C-alpha positions in Angstrom: 1.5 204.8 146.5 0.7 208.2 144.6 2.2 211.3 144.7 2.7 214.9 144.5 5.2 217.8 144.1 5.0 219.5 147.5 6.5 218.4 150.9 4.6 219.3 154.4 7.5 220.0 156.8 5.1 217.7 159.6 5.4 218.0 163.0 5.0 215.4 166.0 1.8 216.2 166.2 1.6 215.1 162.0 3.8 211.9 162.4 1.4 211.0 165.1 -1.7 211.0 163.3 0.1 209.2 160.7 1.0 206.4 162.5 -2.6 206.2 163.8 -3.9 206.1 160.4 -1.3 203.6 159.7 -2.6 201.3 162.8 -5.9 201.3 160.9 -4.8 200.5 157.4 -3.0 197.7 159.3 -5.4 196.3 161.1 -8.0 196.3 157.8 -5.3 194.4 156.2 -4.9 191.7 158.5 -8.8 191.5 159.1 -9.3 190.7 155.1 -6.2 188.1 155.6 -8.0 186.8 158.7 -11.4 186.3 157.0 -9.7 184.3 154.4 -8.2 182.3 156.9 -11.8 182.0 158.1 -13.3 181.0 154.8 -10.8 179.6 153.1 -12.0 176.2 154.5 -15.1 176.3 151.7 -12.7 176.1 149.0 -10.7 173.0 150.0 -14.1 171.3 148.4 -13.3 172.9 145.2 -10.3 172.8 142.5 -7.0 174.3 143.6 -7.1 177.1 141.0 -10.7 177.8 142.3 -9.0 178.1 145.7 -5.9 180.4 144.1 -8.8 182.4 142.0 -10.5 183.4 145.3 -7.7 184.1 147.6 -6.2 186.3 144.6 -9.3 188.2 144.7 -8.9 188.2 148.4 -5.9 189.9 148.3 -6.5 192.3 145.5 -9.7 193.5 147.7 -7.4 193.6 150.3 -4.9 195.8 148.5 -8.1 198.1 147.2 -9.2 198.8 151.0 -5.3 199.5 152.0 -5.4 202.4 149.2 -8.9 203.7 150.3 -7.6 204.2 153.7 -4.2 205.5 152.7 -3.0 208.2 154.8 -2.6 211.6 152.9 0.9 212.8 153.5 0.8 215.8 150.8 -2.7 216.9 148.6 -2.4 214.3 146.1 0.3 212.5 147.7 -1.2 208.9 149.7 0.7 205.9 151.5 -0.9 202.7 152.5 0.3 199.1 153.2 -1.1 198.1 149.6 1.8 195.9 148.8 1.5 193.6 151.6 -1.1 191.3 150.5 0.0 191.8 147.1 3.5 190.3 148.1 1.5 187.7 150.2 -0.6 187.0 147.1 2.7 186.0 145.1 4.5 183.9 147.8 1.4 181.8 149.1 -0.9 181.7 146.1 1.6 181.4 142.9 1.1 183.0 139.4 -2.6 182.8 139.3 -3.6 184.2 143.1 -0.7 186.9 141.8 -2.2 187.8 138.4 -5.6 188.5 139.9 -4.3 190.4 142.8 -2.1 192.7 140.6 -4.6 193.3 138.3 -7.6 194.2 140.6 -5.4 197.0 142.9 -3.6 198.0 139.3 -6.7 198.6 137.8 -8.0 200.4 141.1 -4.7 202.5 140.8 -5.1 203.4 137.2 -9.2 204.9 138.0 -7.4 206.8 140.8 -5.5 208.8 138.9 -3.3 211.4 140.1 0.4 212.5 139.6 2.2 209.4 140.8 0.0 207.1 139.4 2.8 205.4 136.8 5.2 205.3 139.9 2.4 203.3 141.9 2.2 200.7 139.5 5.3 199.8 138.9 5.8 199.6 143.1 2.4 197.5 142.8 4.0 195.2 140.4 7.2 195.4 142.1 5.2 194.1 145.1 4.0 191.1 143.1 7.1 190.3 141.5 9.0 189.8 145.1 6.1 187.9 146.2 6.8 185.4 142.9 9.9 185.0 143.4 9.3 183.9 146.9 6.9 181.3 145.1 9.6 179.8 143.0 12.0 179.7 146.4 9.2 177.2 148.0 7.7 175.7 145.4 9.5 172.2 146.8 8.1 172.5 150.3 6.2 174.4 152.6 6.4 177.8 153.6 7.8 178.4 157.5 8.0 181.8 159.1 11.3 182.2 158.3 10.4 182.6 154.5 7.6 185.2 155.8 10.4 186.9 157.5 12.9 187.0 154.3 9.5 188.1 152.4 9.1 191.3 154.3 12.9 192.3 154.0 12.7 192.1 150.5 9.7 194.0 150.2 11.0 196.8 152.6 14.0 196.9 150.5 11.6 196.9 146.9 9.9 199.7 149.0 12.8 202.0 149.8 14.0 201.5 146.6 11.3 202.5 144.9 11.4 205.7 147.0 14.7 206.2 146.3 14.1 205.8 142.4 10.6 206.7 141.1 11.0 210.4 139.9 7.9 211.1 141.9 8.4 210.0 145.0 12.1 211.3 144.9 10.8 214.8 144.2 8.5 214.7 147.5 11.1 213.2 149.4 9.2 210.8 150.4 12.0 208.5 151.5 13.2 210.8 154.1 10.1 212.0 155.4 8.0 208.7 156.0 9.9 206.3 154.5 10.8 204.4 157.6 7.5 204.0 159.1 5.3 203.0 155.8 8.2 200.4 155.7 8.3 199.3 158.9 4.4 198.8 158.8 4.2 197.1 155.3 6.9 194.4 156.7 5.1 194.2 159.9 1.8 193.9 158.1 3.6 190.8 155.7 4.9 189.2 158.8 1.6 189.6 160.7 -0.4 188.2 157.5 2.3 185.8 156.4 1.9 184.2 160.0 -2.2 183.9 160.0 -1.3 181.9 156.5 1.0 180.1 157.6 -1.1 178.8 160.7 -4.2 178.8 158.0 -2.4 176.5 155.8 -1.2 174.5 159.4 -4.5 173.6 160.3 -5.5 173.1 157.0 -3.3 170.5 156.5 -3.8 169.1 160.0 -7.9 169.0 158.9 -6.8 167.6 155.8 -5.1 164.8 157.6 -7.7 164.0 159.6 -10.2 164.2 156.8 -8.3 161.8 154.8 -7.2 159.4 157.8 -11.3 159.6 158.4 -12.4 158.8 154.4 -9.6 156.2 153.6 -9.8 154.0 156.8 -10.0 150.6 156.4 -12.5 150.5 159.0 -16.1 151.8 158.6 -16.6 154.9 159.8 -19.8 157.0 160.1 -21.2 160.0 162.2 -25.2 160.0 162.4 -27.8 162.8 163.7 -30.0 162.0 167.0 -32.2 160.7 164.8 -29.9 157.9 163.3 -29.7 159.6 159.7 -25.8 159.8 158.4 -24.0 163.2 158.5 -20.7 161.7 157.2 -19.3 158.4 155.8 -16.2 157.1 154.9 -15.3 155.7 151.7 -15.5 152.5 152.8 -19.5 153.0 153.9 -20.1 154.1 150.7 -18.2 151.0 148.7 -20.0 148.7 151.3 -23.6 150.4 150.2 -22.3 150.7 146.5 -22.5 154.2 146.2 -20.9 156.8 144.4 -20.2 159.3 146.6 -20.6 160.4 150.1 -23.1 163.1 149.1 -25.5 160.6 148.2 -25.9 158.5 151.9 -25.8 161.7 153.6 -29.5 162.2 155.3 -30.4 158.4 154.6 -31.2 156.0 157.5 -30.1 152.2 157.9 -34.3 152.6 157.0 -33.2 153.3 153.6 -30.1 151.0 153.1 -31.2 147.4 154.4 -34.0 145.3 155.1 -36.8 147.2 158.0 -36.1 144.1 160.7 -32.2 144.5 160.4 -32.5 148.0 160.4 -35.5 148.3 163.6 -32.7 146.8 165.5 -29.8 148.7 164.5 -31.9 152.0 165.2 -33.0 150.8 168.4 -29.4 149.8 169.7 -28.3 153.3 168.4 -31.3 155.1 170.2 -30.5 153.2 173.4 -26.4 154.4 172.7 -27.6 158.3 172.6 -30.5 158.1 175.4 -28.1 156.5 178.0 -24.9 157.8 176.8 -23.4 154.5 177.5 -21.1 153.7 174.6 -21.8 150.3 172.5 -18.3 148.5 172.5 -18.0 145.3 169.6 -21.5 144.7 168.8 -21.7 142.1 166.3 -24.0 143.1 162.9 -24.2 141.0 159.7 -24.5 143.6 156.5 -24.2 143.0 153.1 -23.2 139.4 153.4 -20.2 140.6 155.7 -19.6 140.1 159.3 -19.2 143.6 161.1 -18.1 144.5 164.3 -19.5 147.4 165.5 -18.6 149.9 168.4 -20.8 153.2 168.9 -20.0 156.1 171.0 -22.6 159.0 171.7 -21.6 163.0 170.7 -22.2 165.6 173.1 -22.2 169.4 172.6 -20.4 171.8 174.8 -23.3 171.8 177.0 -23.2 168.2 177.5 -26.4 167.2 175.8 -26.1 164.2 173.3 -26.2 165.5 169.5 -25.6 162.2 167.7 -23.1 159.4 167.6 -20.0 158.1 165.9 -19.2 154.6 164.7 -16.4 152.8 164.0 -17.1 148.7 162.1 -14.7 146.6 161.8 -14.9 144.0 159.4 -14.1 140.8 160.7 -15.7 138.1 157.9 -12.5 136.5 157.4 -11.8 136.2 161.0 -15.0 134.6 161.4 -14.6 132.2 159.0 -11.1 131.5 160.2 -12.8 131.0 163.7 -15.7 129.1 161.9 -13.3 126.6 160.2 -10.8 126.5 163.4 -14.0 125.5 165.5 -14.9 122.7 162.4 -11.2 121.4 162.5 -11.5 121.3 166.9 -14.9 119.4 166.5 -13.4 117.0 163.7 -10.2 116.2 165.7 -12.1 115.9 168.5 -14.3 113.2 167.1 -11.5 111.1 165.3 -9.6 111.5 168.9 -12.4 110.2 171.0 -11.6 106.6 170.8 -8.0 107.1 171.4 -6.4 106.8 174.9 -4.2 110.0 175.4 -1.0 109.8 177.3 -0.7 112.5 179.9 3.0 113.4 181.5 4.4 116.6 183.6 7.7 117.4 183.8 9.1 120.0 186.7 10.9 123.1 185.6 14.1 121.4 186.1 13.2 118.8 183.4 12.5 115.9 186.0 9.3 113.5 185.2 7.0 114.4 188.2 3.9 112.3 186.6 2.9 110.0 183.8 -0.1 107.7 182.8 0.5 104.3 181.2 -0.9 105.6 178.3 2.3 107.8 177.8 5.0 104.9 178.0 3.1 102.8 175.7 3.0 105.5 173.5 6.6 104.8 173.0 7.3 101.4 172.9 11.4 101.2 173.1 11.6 104.0 175.5 8.7 103.5 177.5 11.0 101.7 180.6 12.9 104.9 180.4 9.7 107.2 181.0 9.4 106.4 184.7 9.0 109.1 187.6 12.0 110.6 188.8 14.1 110.5 185.5 15.2 113.7 183.5 14.1 114.2 179.9 17.2 114.4 178.8 17.9 110.6 179.8 14.5 109.6 178.5 15.5 111.5 175.1 18.6 109.9 175.1 17.0 106.1 175.3 15.0 107.4 172.4 18.1 108.3 170.1 20.0 104.6 171.2 17.1 102.7 170.2 16.0 104.9 166.9 12.7 105.5 168.3 11.9 107.8 166.7 12.6 109.1 162.9 14.8 112.0 161.9 17.6 112.0 164.8 20.8 112.9 163.2 23.2 110.0 163.5 26.4 112.1 163.7 25.2 114.9 166.4 23.1 113.1 168.5 24.1 115.0 171.9 23.4 118.3 169.9 20.2 117.2 169.0 19.4 115.9 173.1 20.4 119.2 174.1 18.3 121.3 171.9 15.2 119.4 172.8 16.1 119.2 176.4 15.9 123.3 176.2 12.8 123.3 174.1 10.7 121.3 177.1 9.4 124.2 178.6 8.1 126.2 176.2 4.4 125.9 174.5 4.6 123.6 171.2 2.9 121.4 169.4 4.7 118.7 167.4 4.1 115.6 165.0 6.9 112.9 164.9 6.9 109.5 163.3 8.0 106.5 164.9 10.4 103.9 163.6 7.5 101.8 163.0 5.6 104.2 160.5 3.4 105.0 163.5 2.5 108.7 164.5 2.5 110.6 167.6 1.2 114.6 168.3 2.7 115.4 171.2 1.3 119.1 172.8 3.4 121.0 175.1 2.1 123.4 177.3 3.6 125.5 180.4 1.7 126.0 183.0 2.5 129.3 185.5 4.8 127.6 188.1 7.3 126.3 185.5 6.1 122.8 185.2 5.5 121.4 181.6 2.6 119.1 180.6 2.9 117.2 177.7 -0.2 115.0 176.0 0.5 112.6 173.8 -1.9 111.3 170.9 -1.7 108.2 168.5 -2.7 110.1 165.4 -1.8 107.7 162.8 -4.9 107.4 161.9 -4.9 110.6 161.1 -1.8 110.7 159.0 -3.2 107.6 157.2 -6.3 109.5 156.7 -4.4 112.4 155.1 -2.4 110.1 152.9 -5.1 108.2 151.9 -7.1 111.7 150.8 -4.0 113.2 149.4 -4.0 110.0 146.9 -7.4 110.5 146.1 -7.2 114.1 145.1 -4.3 113.2 142.8 -5.9 110.2 141.5 -9.7 112.7 140.7 -7.1 115.1 139.2 -6.4 112.7 136.8 -9.7 111.1 136.0 -10.3 115.1 135.3 -7.8 115.4 133.0 -7.9 112.4 131.1 -10.2 111.2 128.6 -11.9 108.1 129.4 -12.0 106.7 125.7 -8.4 107.0 124.6 -6.9 107.6 127.9 -4.9 110.8 126.7 -5.5 114.3 127.6 -8.6 115.4 127.5 -9.4 119.1 126.5 -9.3 120.9 129.9 -5.9 119.4 130.4 -5.1 120.4 126.8 -6.1 124.0 127.3 -3.9 124.4 130.5 -0.8 122.8 129.3 -1.3 125.0 125.6 -1.2 128.1 128.0 2.3 126.8 129.9 3.7 125.4 127.1 3.7 128.3 124.8 4.5 130.7 127.5 7.3 129.2 128.3 8.3 128.6 124.4 7.9 132.0 124.4 10.3 133.1 127.0 13.2 130.6 125.9 12.2 132.3 122.3 11.8 128.7 120.6 9.6 127.1 118.2 6.2 125.8 119.1 4.4 123.6 116.8 0.7 122.4 116.7 -0.9 119.7 115.3 -4.7 119.3 114.4 -5.8 115.6 113.3 -9.5 114.8 112.2 -10.5 111.2 111.2 -11.5 111.3 108.1 -15.7 110.2 107.2 -15.6 109.4 111.0 -19.2 110.2 110.8 -19.9 107.3 108.1 -17.6 105.3 110.1 -20.0 105.3 112.9 -23.3 104.7 110.5 -21.8 101.8 108.8 -20.1 100.2 111.8 -21.8 101.1 114.5 -20.4 103.2 117.8 -18.3 100.6 119.9 -16.4 100.2 116.1 -15.9 103.7 116.6 -14.9 104.0 119.8 -12.4 100.9 118.9 -11.2 103.1 115.8 -10.3 106.3 118.2 -8.3 104.1 120.5 -6.7 103.3 117.3 -5.5 106.6 116.2 -4.7 107.7 119.6 -2.5 105.1 120.3 -0.9 105.9 116.5 -0.3 109.6 117.4 1.2 108.3 120.8 3.7 106.4 119.1 4.4 109.3 116.7 5.9 111.7 119.5 8.9 110.4 121.5 9.8 113.2 123.7 8.2 113.0 126.9 7.5 117.0 126.6 5.1 116.4 123.8 1.6 116.0 124.7 -1.1 114.2 122.9 -4.8 115.3 123.3 -8.6 114.8 122.5 -9.8 117.9 121.4 -13.3 116.6 120.7 -15.1 113.9 118.9 -12.6 112.4 116.2 -10.3 115.5 116.8 -7.1 114.9 118.0 -4.1 118.0 118.9 -0.2 117.1 119.5 1.9 119.5 121.0 5.3 119.9 120.5 7.5 122.3 122.1 10.7 123.4 120.8 9.8 122.0 117.6 9.9 123.5 114.0 7.7 123.2 111.2 10.0 120.4 109.5 10.1 118.2 113.1 6.3 118.9 112.8 5.9 117.7 109.3 7.9 114.8 110.5 5.8 113.5 113.5 2.4 114.3 110.9 4.0 111.7 108.2 4.9 109.4 111.1 1.4 109.6 112.4 0.1 108.8 108.5 2.1 106.1 108.3 0.9 104.2 111.5 -2.1 104.6 110.8 -2.3 103.4 107.0 -0.4 100.4 108.6 -3.4 99.5 110.5 -5.7 99.3 107.1 -8.6 99.7 109.3 -11.6 99.1 106.6 -13.6 102.2 106.2 -16.4 101.5 103.0 -17.6 104.9 103.4 -14.2 106.7 102.7 -13.1 107.6 98.9 -10.0 105.7 100.4 -11.5 102.2 101.0 -9.9 102.7 104.9 -9.7 104.6 107.8 -7.6 108.1 107.1 -6.9 111.3 108.6 -6.5 114.7 107.8 -4.0 116.7 109.3 -3.5 120.8 109.8 -0.1 122.0 111.0 1.1 125.5 112.7 4.2 126.7 113.6 5.2 129.7 115.3 8.0 131.4 117.8 9.0 135.1 119.3 5.7 137.8 118.7 3.6 135.5 118.3 3.5 133.1 120.9 4.2 136.4 123.5 1.0 138.6 121.7 -1.5 135.7 120.4 -0.4 132.3 121.2 -4.0 131.4 120.0 -3.4 132.0 116.9 -1.5 128.8 116.4 -4.7 127.0 117.3 -6.4 129.8 114.7 -3.8 128.3 111.6 -3.8 125.1 112.6 -7.7 124.4 112.2 -7.5 126.8 108.8 -4.6 124.2 107.5 -6.9 121.3 109.0 -9.9 123.2 107.2 -7.7 122.9 103.6 -6.5 119.8 104.0 -10.4 118.2 104.1 -11.8 120.6 101.2 -8.5 119.7 99.4 -9.4 116.0 98.8 -8.6 114.7 102.5 -5.9 112.5 103.6 -3.3 114.8 103.6 -1.2 116.9 105.8 -1.4 121.0 105.0 0.7 123.5 107.0 0.2 127.2 108.2 2.1 129.5 109.8 2.5 133.0 110.0 5.8 133.2 108.1 5.7 130.7 105.6 1.4 130.8 104.7 1.2 127.4 102.9 2.7 123.9 102.6 0.9 121.0 101.6 1.5 117.0 101.6 -0.4 114.3 100.3 -0.3 111.5 102.3 -2.7 109.4 99.8 
């Protein structure tokens, strides 16, 4: 807004002309904001900062355009709607958009010049400031139409204050003569343009939700053109084909991604969908080792012409595996049951037995005489309870058990019950539409025994896998698991943990001198001495490899570990195994000890092994047949056991 020093007493024609020019100015500002709303979607693919800069430039240009279309109130004094875009830039675009908009408007106003240049720049700054205040007000939520209305009123207040206080405008009596239409039209422009921006944000949010839903859908979503080339895909699709971005897949077809026979098959099906217009529902596809269920529908333009197709593919790999496993289980059960005679019984809706075969009665030897046509299920169950035919029936609450079992007769269920003699029965109950309950009873004793035997075999195999065949003690694999488990437990409890690493001295020379059978016997004796050296169930003795052994001592400090090592050395010495290839004349062992607690166990438990191995190495290099301890706190402690 710029001004001069003379005021024209305009008549009605002048006022009408001003209103007409204001209408054109208002249309321009609204058009500029509408164009931004139309093209702003292009900036959503860019960063938020770039979008705000672009909005600020558009708002600044709208303000400048409004200045260019200003209404000349007096010679050198112009009135326009420049303030509305600036206030909206501050509110919707924040400081970045406001900065670009106000700098453009101020620079242009400065270039235009005039007697009211300073007042105009002040008013521009004030209008932009109102927008920034509104931005702070709504920073934690999305703006609403009420916020735009309040911004419009605040902007009107700023304009009134500016016309009432800025010197040039006061001298020109702008407030008295043209203040009302200028204020009203600026407020109206703010409301209209704000409404456009609100709608733009709403549409952008809805589009963002749709795009996000499309992109992040757990299924595989894609759109193809008439030639079966990908137009867009979601993130699951690019992960399936190992691309980094959706743009990399755009324009490709199945011929670029799959083997030619499979690509030709998919292409034929898709072209058939687009040629016939008939959707393809739940078609099974096998891609990249996955089992997929694809549905494809043709896409049509407004004239009804097919222009492509949209596809949604669900990954049913796990379901397919489960179905296959279920089929295999059913087949296995069918083979297992082939030689068995099932019992069949039918109960009416009131619980009376209306049919049963002999196999049904013989399946329950103690209550078979009660299972006759006309008998009620509660009477049969009472005989079962009285004879103790089934296990698991409560002795002191028999009536309640009968009541519950009777109430659940008419429901689909599968039961496995054990009889008094250890036999097992499978009872499958299915409910018919007329309320009849049919029960199929199978003897599954053999199957249950097979399960138990399989479980026992699995446990035996597990024991064999964790046991050293020569010494019978824990092997290296089981030791690694026990070491990780026990060190973690000691770390949680903040208790000391010790480890002994034992190596038989000159064992290769012993094997060369006495032969491998004697060497194996020597290893057995050493392992026996080690087992006798520990006394707690938590202590673990393992064969680490070759002639090397290791002992885990949870909740044991270095002193306790030294006691165990000395006990082993004494036991081995008593065995007095002759070894002419040793400087000691008998079989001896070197022992490395490591002890740690607290931080070491939590951060680096493997340091125990490193320290024990280093201690063992030092014991070997310092003469063998001795005990040497290393620890993070006490670096060296040695004891000669010769």
